[in-house]
DRENDO-964363 format. One record per residue (C-alpha): residue in one letter; y, z, x. Coordinates in steps of 0.02 Angstrom, whole numbers, padded with zeros to 5 digits, always signed. Each point is the difference from the previous one (the first is absolute). Layout:
<pts>
AYZX/...
</pts>
This chain:
<pts>
X-00530+00740+01182/X+00061+00156+00089/X+00167+00067-00061/X+00121+00125+00078/X+00105+00069-00142/X+00064+00178+00023/X-00039+00139-00124/X+00181-00006-00056/X-00015-00186-00036/X-00163+00025-00094/X+00088+00122-00116/X+00076-00156-00080/X-00124-00065-00131/X+00053-00180+00037/X-00043+00022+00185/X-00163+00084-00050/X-00047-00154-00098/X+00054-00117+00140/X-00103+00102+00124/X-00155-00014-00110/X+00021-00188-00017/X+00030-00026+00186/X-00155+00102+00046/X-00108-00115-00106/X+00046-00151+00107/X-00133-00040+00132/X+00094-00144+00084/X-00136-00124-00049/X+00121-00143-00034/X-00093-00070-00151/X+00168+00002-00090/X+00076-00127+00119/X-00114-00139-00062/X+00066+00011-00178/X+00182+00046+00030/X+00114-00146-00050/X+00135+00039+00128/X-00122+00019+00144/X-00092-00159-00052/X+00167-00090-00004/X+00089+00074+00152/X-00144+00057+00111/X+00097+00156+00053/X-00097+00164+00004/X+00160+00092-00048/X-00002-00100-00161/X-00176+00056-00044/X-00046+00157-00099/X-00075+00079+00155/X+00156-00036+00099/X+00113+00068-00136/X-00106+00157-00013/X+00028+00035+00186/X+00187-00028-00021/X+00009+00113-00153/X-00097+00136+00090/X+00119-00005+00149/X+00153+00001-00112/X-00057+00146-00108/X-00072+00109+00139/X+00157-00010+00105/X+00117+00024-00149/X+00118-00129+00072/X+00112-00117-00099/X-00093-00158-00040/X+00041-00126+00137/X+00041-00181-00045/X-00154-00064+00092/X-00115+00099-00117/X+00103-00034-00156/X-00021-00187+00030/X-00189+00011-00005/X-00007+00120-00149/X+00119-00114-00095/X-00116-00146+00032/X-00142+00091-00089/X-00030-00076-00173/X-00089+00155-00067/X-00133-00123-00057/X-00131+00134+00039/X-00130-00126+00058/X-00029+00118+00144/X-00056+00136-00121/X-00132-00116-00072/X-00062-00040+00175/X+00008+00173+00078/X-00172+00081+00020/X+00077+00172+00028/X+00100+00017-00160/X+00172+00007+00082/X+00127+00012-00142/X+00126-00115+00081/X+00105-00015-00158/X+00050+00183+00000/X+00030-00002+00187/X+00115-00152+00001/X+00092+00066-00153/X+00035+00161+00094/X+00056-00099+00152/X+00123-00098-00106/X+00071+00160-00072/X+00019+00068+00177/X+00086-00160+00056/X+00117+00010-00149/X+00052+00176+00050/X+00018-00024+00187/X+00044-00182+00034/X+00169-00083-00026/X-00026-00182-00043/X+00127-00138+00033/X+00135-00008-00134/X-00060-00166-00074/X-00177+00068-00015/X+00061+00159-00085/X+00105-00097-00123/X-00140-00119-00048/X-00127+00140-00023/X+00124+00096-00107/X+00035-00155-00103/X-00185-00030-00033/X-00031+00184-00040/X+00138-00004-00131/X-00031-00171-00077/X-00188-00024-00010/X-00049+00160-00093/X+00134-00032-00132/X-00043-00149-00112/X+00178-00020-00065/X+00078-00004+00173/X-00142-00109+00065/X+00030-00126-00139/X+00185-00009+00045/X-00045-00020+00184/X-00120-00143-00037/X+00132-00088-00103/X+00115+00014+00150/X-00137-00064+00116/X-00026-00151-00113/X+00186-00038+00008/X+00000+00022+00189/X-00147-00118+00034/X+00112-00148+00047/X+00081+00111+00132/X-00164+00040+00089/X+00043-00108+00153/X+00157+00105+00022/X-00055+00176-00047/X-00188-00011+00027/X+00013+00066+00178/X+00080+00164-00052/X-00099+00160+00033/X-00102-00089+00132/X-00056-00140-00117/X-00049+00122-00137/X+00133-00062-00119/X-00081-00172+00006/X-00170+00079-00037/X+00071+00087-00153/X+00079-00160-00066/X-00162-00097+00023/X-00100+00131-00094/X+00120+00005-00147/X-00067-00096-00152/X+00079-00167-00044/X+00024+00062-00178/X+00013+00177-00064/X-00109+00044-00152/X+00077+00091-00146/X-00030+00187-00011/X-00155+00037-00104/X+00000+00119-00150/X-00167+00063+00066/X+00089+00087+00143/X+00086+00135-00101/X-00078+00168-00051/X-00109-00021-00155/X-00178+00004-00064/X-00101-00157-00035/X-00135+00035-00128/X-00180-00053+00028/X-00070-00138-00109/X-00137+00070-00111/X-00080+00166+00045/X+00080+00086+00149/X-00125+00004+00142/X+00116+00075+00131/X+00178+00053+00032/X+00088-00041+00164/X+00172+00007+00080/X+00055-00155+00095/X+00112-00001+00153/X+00117-00147-00024/X+00064+00003+00179/X+00173-00042+00064/X-00007-00173+00081/X-00135-00072-00113/X+00095+00010-00166/X+00142-00096+00081/X-00100-00130+00096/X-00146-00030-00120/X+00013+00098-00163/X-00143-00103-00072/X-00123+00105+00101/X+00039+00159-00098/X+00004-00100-00162/X-00175-00068+00035/X-00062+00174+00043/X+00061+00072-00164/X-00070-00144-00104/X-00170+00008+00085/X-00019+00188-00014/X+00059+00004-00181/X-00124-00139-00042/X-00139+00105+00077/X+00045+00152-00105/X+00109+00093+00126/X+00162+00085-00045/X+00131-00029+00135/X+00145+00116+00032/X+00150-00045+00106/X+00055+00177+00037/X+00180+00053-00006/X+00061+00066+00167/X-00121-00099+00108/X+00080-00110+00133/X-00038-00059+00176/X-00160+00072+00072/X+00090+00044+00162/X-00101-00114+00114/X+00146-00101+00064/X+00104+00144+00066/X-00157+00096+00051/X-00045-00137+00122/X+00177+00006+00068/X-00025+00182+00045/X+00116+00061-00139/X-00112+00145-00051/X+00125+00093-00109/X+00043-00156-00099/X-00182-00051-00024/X-00050+00175-00055/X+00146+00005-00123/X-00057-00164-00079/X-00182+00054-00002/X+00040+00170-00075/X+00095-00081-00144/X-00152-00108-00039/X-00121+00146+00009/X+00105+00104-00119/X+00020-00144-00123/X-00184-00046-00001/X-00057+00181-00015/X+00115+00022-00150/X-00081-00152-00081/X-00174+00062+00048/X+00029+00169-00079/X+00071-00079-00158/X-00150-00115-00024/X-00131-00003+00140/X-00003-00156+00108/X-00164-00081+00048/X+00084-00082+00149/X+00163-00048+00083/X-00014-00187+00025/X+00086-00092+00142/X-00001-00189+00020/X+00089-00006+00169/X-00122+00061+00131/X+00136+00053+00122/X+00062+00123-00129/X-00177+00054-00041/X-00037+00051+00179/X+00154+00113+00001/X-00027+00079-00172/X-00181+00037+00044/X+00071+00094+00151/X+00118+00112-00100/X-00126+00142+00013/X+00012-00006+00189/X+00188-00022+00000/X+00025+00161-00100/X-00146+00100+00071/X+00117+00131+00073/X+00113+00011-00152/X-00058+00148-00105/X+00097-00057-00152/X-00057-00182+00002/X-00171-00004+00086/X-00111+00020-00154/X+00094-00127-00107/X+00010-00122+00146/X-00188+00010+00023/X-00027-00027-00186/X+00109-00157+00002/X-00091-00068+00153/X-00169+00031-00080/X+00053-00092-00159/X+00068-00151+00093/X-00099-00162-00001/X+00035-00179+00043/X-00008-00109-00155/X-00159-00084+00064/X-00088+00168+00027/X+00037+00045-00180/X-00049-00169-00071/X-00169-00004+00088/X-00046+00162-00088/X+00073-00060-00166/X-00080-00172+00005/X+00057-00171-00061/X-00052-00082-00164/X-00147-00121+00012/X+00106-00150-00051/X+00100+00019+00162/X-00148-00068+00099/X+00041-00181-00040/X+00190+00014+00007/X+00023-00032+00185/X-00094-00166-00015/X-00059+00012+00179/X+00175-00014+00073/X-00007+00031+00187/X+00096+00159+00041/X+00035+00067+00174/X+00014+00188-00019/X+00123+00078+00123/X-00038+00184+00023/X+00161+00092+00039/X-00013+00120+00147/X+00052+00144-00112/X-00144-00048-00114/X-00143-00026+00122/X+00052+00119+00140/X+00115+00123-00088/X-00103+00026-00159/X-00169-00071+00056/X-00005-00113-00152/X-00092-00158+00053/X-00120-00060-00135/X+00077+00045-00168/X+00133-00137-00007/X-00125-00135+00050/X-00129+00067-00124/X+00126-00010-00142/X+00055-00177+00045/X-00182-00055+00004/X-00028+00085-00169/X+00145-00105-00065/X-00083-00161+00055/X+00095-00036+00161/X-00083-00064+00158/X+00058+00129+00126/X-00002-00053+00183/X+00015+00110+00154/X+00147-00025+00117/X-00034-00002+00188/X+00076+00147+00096/X+00028+00086-00167/X+00028+00166+00090/X+00160-00060+00083/X+00170+00036-00080/X+00106-00140-00075/X+00157+00076+00078/X+00082+00066-00158/X-00028+00188+00021/X+00143+00068-00103/X+00159-00045+00092/X-00090-00060+00157/X+00033-00184-00038/X+00186+00043+00003/X+00002+00122+00146/X-00121-00099+00110/X+00023-00180-00060/X-00075-00091+00149/X-00163+00099+00001/X-00009-00004-00189/X+00019-00189-00003/X-00136-00022+00132/X-00119+00108-00102/X+00046-00090-00161/X-00034-00170+00077/X-00168+00060+00067/X-00047+00069-00172/X+00051-00160-00091/X-00095-00107+00127/X-00157+00103-00033/X+00022-00016-00187/X+00018-00189+00014/X-00169-00007+00088/X-00089+00046-00163/X+00098-00129-00101/X+00042+00106-00154/X+00083-00056-00161/X+00096+00163-00006/X+00018+00166+00091/X-00020+00171-00081/X+00068+00163+00071/X+00034+00176-00061/X+00165+00040+00086/X+00173-00070-00035/X+00049+00003+00185/X-00148-00108+00050/X+00029-00119-00146/X+00181-00024+00051/X-00042-00020+00184/X-00143-00123-00019/X+00089-00103-00133/X+00137-00046+00125/X-00125-00108+00095/X-00148-00035-00114/X-00020-00169-00085/X-00099+00069-00148/X+00053+00130-00130/X-00008+00185+00048/X-00027+00115-00149/X-00043+00181-00033/X-00183+00036-00038/X+00048+00084-00164/X+00090-00158-00059/X-00162-00098+00018/X-00100+00134-00091/X+00129+00007-00140/X-00009-00190-00016/X-00190+00004-00002/X-00003+00125-00143/X+00122-00089-00115/X+00168+00030+00082/X+00134-00118+00061/X-00026-00131+00134/X+00072+00070+00163/X+00171-00074+00037/X-00059-00067+00167/X-00134-00106-00086/X+00109-00079-00133/X+00029-00186+00025/
</pts>
């Protein structure tokens, strides 16, 4: 794609990167076939190619982001299916992230939109505040017919996503070290996340049990908090970099004290962002090297477990239970992890079945199911309908957002992959499978 940035514009390293990405696009349109919003709406402006043209126009002309463009950028899930499909290697993720930052600087949103985005940016990265908010949402459920229409129907979406009961806070989610059982084979730091410890603390508990059982020391590092993904995708660059920098500094301190073999993440949305820290801080002389080190150490739990291996006795544990594996977009498109989770589930004795249209997003996408509830619900229903076609006994996934989203409509249990692997190697029965 031809671009027309001035030399003065190209002096900005962010514009330099955008220019490089735009020039890689050859207008082929392969991305349209796998884009969930284009498949759903049929509007070229809601396809990656259409958004690329709009971003190019907005950046080249240095004009405040108009509402007509903001609408289509906001509809993007950042599922990154287009990056898997693209034959030219267009790094759409970095381009749309830059566009969102530009929108955040130049566009004034309606008051209700600004308030909701601010509320989410404050509540979700803070487990304590998020827990209080969920308790309030539980209490407000009976009022959904009255207040559900607030914020353009988004209040109703938030109430519907809130769990019917709030789990107790887990002792696993405080800074500490969990010793390996037997000889220490590896030492890792685990990102506990921000929403996951509140919504489903059993996922981190299963991760610690499983890794300890396999001879891995697990550290929950003091000073590590939200990965920054949530505010990053809202265009809040300063806030996301502040959160990311705190994590980098904390992990590097732990790494220098006693070298880490990996930084393990069991929420693939977070993993995609942490693996991108090197890029985020590439122009920061003080942080670039440490950021790159953290990114290089980061692995999804399934990447790490495939290399580590499961004990032989796990092979009969799954007893041939039929499992539909849902591959989160951040897993298959963001991190290019496609086979490892399925390989592990098969090693544990589960009958893993492929889901039709597995490349399409379930509609969760961070806060998308709150900010774009109608589209998110359409995508969720399509995903659940495809899962039902393979008639599974349960659904496995590696991202808390997807688990929460799919569980609102699925008629079989939805559990994290690591819960099944923990169960198969002597751990507790996943809560969703207890009768």
